[in-house]
C-alpha positions in Angstrom: -5.0 -38.5 -17.6 -4.4 -42.2 -16.5 -5.8 -43.7 -13.5 -2.4 -43.4 -11.8 -2.7 -39.6 -11.9 -6.1 -39.4 -10.5 -5.9 -38.4 -6.7 -8.9 -40.2 -5.7 -8.3 -42.8 -3.1 -10.8 -45.6 -3.9 -12.1 -47.7 -6.7 -12.6 -46.1 -10.0 -14.9 -47.9 -12.5 -14.4 -47.5 -16.3 -18.0 -46.4 -17.0 -20.2 -43.8 -15.3 -23.1 -46.2 -14.8 -20.6 -48.0 -12.3 -19.1 -45.0 -10.5 -19.3 -45.1 -6.8 -21.2 -42.1 -4.9 -17.8 -41.2 -3.4 -16.1 -40.9 -6.7 -19.1 -39.0 -8.1 -18.6 -36.5 -5.2 -15.1 -36.3 -6.0 -15.5 -35.5 -9.6 -18.4 -33.1 -8.8 -15.9 -31.2 -6.5 -13.5 -30.7 -9.4 -16.3 -29.6 -11.7 -17.1 -26.9 -9.3 -13.4 -25.9 -9.3 -13.5 -25.9 -13.0 -16.2 -23.1 -13.0 -13.6 -20.7 -11.6 -11.9 -21.1 -15.0 -14.9 -19.9 -17.1 -14.2 -16.1 -17.2 -10.6 -16.7 -18.3 -11.8 -19.1 -21.0 -14.2 -16.6 -22.3 -11.5 -13.8 -22.4 -9.0 -16.2 -24.2 -11.6 -17.0 -26.7 -12.4 -13.2 -27.3 -8.7 -12.5 -27.6 -8.4 -15.3 -30.3 -11.1 -13.4 -32.3 -8.4 -10.9 -33.3 -7.3 -13.4 -35.9 -10.7 -13.5 -37.6 -11.0 -10.8 -40.1 -13.4 -12.7 -42.5 -13.0 -10.0 -45.3 -14.2 -7.2 -42.9 -12.2 -3.9 -42.4 -12.0 -4.8 -38.7 -11.3 -8.1 -36.9 -13.9 -10.0 -35.0 -12.6 -8.9 -31.7 -12.9 -5.2 -32.7 -16.4 -5.8 -34.1 -17.3 -7.6 -30.6 -15.7 -4.7 -28.6 -17.5 -2.1 -30.8 -20.8 -3.9 -30.4 -20.4 -4.0 -26.6 -19.2 -0.5 -26.5 -22.4 0.6 -28.4 -24.6 -1.4 -26.0 -22.9 0.2 -23.0 -23.3 3.6 -24.1 -26.8 2.8 -25.2 -27.7 1.9 -21.6 -27.8 -1.8 -21.8 -27.5 -3.7 -18.6 -24.3 -5.8 -17.8 -25.9 -9.0 -19.1 -26.8 -7.4 -22.5 -23.3 -5.7 -22.5 -21.4 -9.0 -21.9 -23.8 -10.9 -24.4 -23.0 -8.0 -26.9 -19.3 -8.7 -26.4 -19.7 -12.5 -26.7 -22.5 -12.5 -29.6 -20.1 -13.7 -32.3 -17.9 -15.9 -30.0 -19.2 -19.0 -31.8 -17.2 -17.8 -35.0 -14.3 -19.2 -33.1 -15.6 -22.5 -34.2 -18.0 -22.0 -37.0 -19.6 -18.9 -38.9 -22.5 -21.0 -40.1 -24.2 -21.6 -36.8 -22.2 -19.0 -34.7 -25.4 -17.5 -32.9 -26.5 -20.9 -31.5 -23.0 -21.7 -30.4 -22.3 -18.4 -28.7 -25.9 -18.4 -27.1 -25.5 -21.8 -25.6 -22.0 -20.7 -24.3 -23.3 -17.9 -22.4 -26.8 -19.2 -21.3 -26.1 -20.4 -17.8 -24.7 -17.0 -16.8 -26.7 -14.3 -18.6 -30.5 -13.3 -18.5 -32.9 -15.3 -20.5 -33.4 -12.1 -22.8 -29.6 -11.6 -23.4 -29.3 -15.3 -24.2 -32.4 -15.1 -26.7 -31.1 -12.1 -28.4 -27.7 -13.7 -29.1 -29.5 -16.9 -30.2 -31.7 -15.2 -32.9 -29.4 -12.2 -33.8 -28.7 -13.5 -37.2 -32.3 -13.5 -38.1 -32.5 -9.8 -37.2 -29.1 -8.9 -39.0 -30.6 -10.7 -41.9 -32.2 -7.5 -42.8 -29.1 -6.3 -44.2 -28.0 -9.3 -46.2 -30.5 -12.2 -46.3 -31.9 -11.0 -49.6 -28.4 -11.7 -51.3 -28.7 -15.2 -50.1 -32.3 -15.8 -51.3 -33.6 -15.6 -47.9 -36.4 -13.3 -46.4 -34.6 -10.2 -45.1 -37.6 -9.8 -42.7 -36.9 -13.1 -41.1 -37.2 -11.2 -37.7 -40.7 -11.1 -38.0 -41.2 -14.7 -37.0 -39.9 -13.6 -33.6 -42.3 -10.8 -33.1 -44.4 -12.3 -30.2 -41.1 -12.8 -28.0 -40.9 -10.3 -25.2 -37.4 -9.5 -25.9 -38.2 -8.7 -29.8 -37.5 -4.9 -29.4 -34.3 -5.5 -27.5 -33.1 -7.8 -30.4 -34.1 -5.2 -32.8 -32.2 -2.7 -31.0 -29.2 -5.0 -30.7 -29.2 -5.5 -34.4 -30.0 -2.3 -35.5 -28.3 0.2 -33.4 -25.3 -1.9 -31.9 -24.3 -4.9 -34.1 -24.8 -3.7 -37.7 -23.1 -0.6 -37.0 -20.0 -2.0 -35.4 -17.8 -2.3 -38.3 -16.4 1.3 -38.1 -12.4 1.3 -37.8 -12.7 4.9 -36.7 -15.3 4.4 -33.8 -14.1 5.3 -30.3 -14.1 1.5 -29.2 -13.4 0.7 -25.7 -10.6 -2.0 -25.1 -11.2 -5.5 -23.9 -9.6 -4.3 -20.5 -12.6 -2.1 -20.0 -14.9 -5.2 -20.3 -12.8 -7.6 -18.3 -14.4 -6.9 -14.9 -17.9 -7.3 -16.4 -16.8 -10.7 -18.0 -15.5 -11.8 -14.7 -18.6 -10.8 -12.8 -21.0 -12.3 -15.2 -19.3 -15.7 -15.7 -18.6 -16.0 -12.1 -22.1 -16.3 -11.1 -23.6 -19.7 -10.1 -24.7 -21.1 -13.6 -28.3 -21.8 -14.2 -29.0 -25.5 -14.8 -31.5 -26.9 -17.3 -33.5 -24.6 -19.5 -34.3 -21.9 -17.0 
């Protein structure tokens, strides 16, 4: 966008340190409007996961839907169901650090426990494959003191690692759309809270 395209009626500096208070207010109003697009962006990223198979019998969208379906049927709250749906969304960018990417993407909108479960889920999933990589399959033990440890174990053992079944009665994305819209329409938490 060029300066000609900006609708602000006033001086616009070339660096943030020189932005006027009026221009910052103008920018902030657009950032607030931008938050309204977050639910649709999340849904678009989820839909894009349909093209990620990574050698599995089902694609990553189906895996995410199956994980969320299992979480919902297991009695998880809305934050944990949506976190389950989004837990691998970081794979749209990188498989290697996908838990950290996904966790930070959802952090401002979900509960601290749901955020933490997504952030550490690979350490819990490691029970099933870390030994093949020369890593400690019980890496989860380093998290035992965390208050959401049992939730993370349940997520990994009952919902995530079992969600590769092509015959499972998986709920469609349309079922979860209202939950995604509700969670990602919340006012985001700022900072580390």
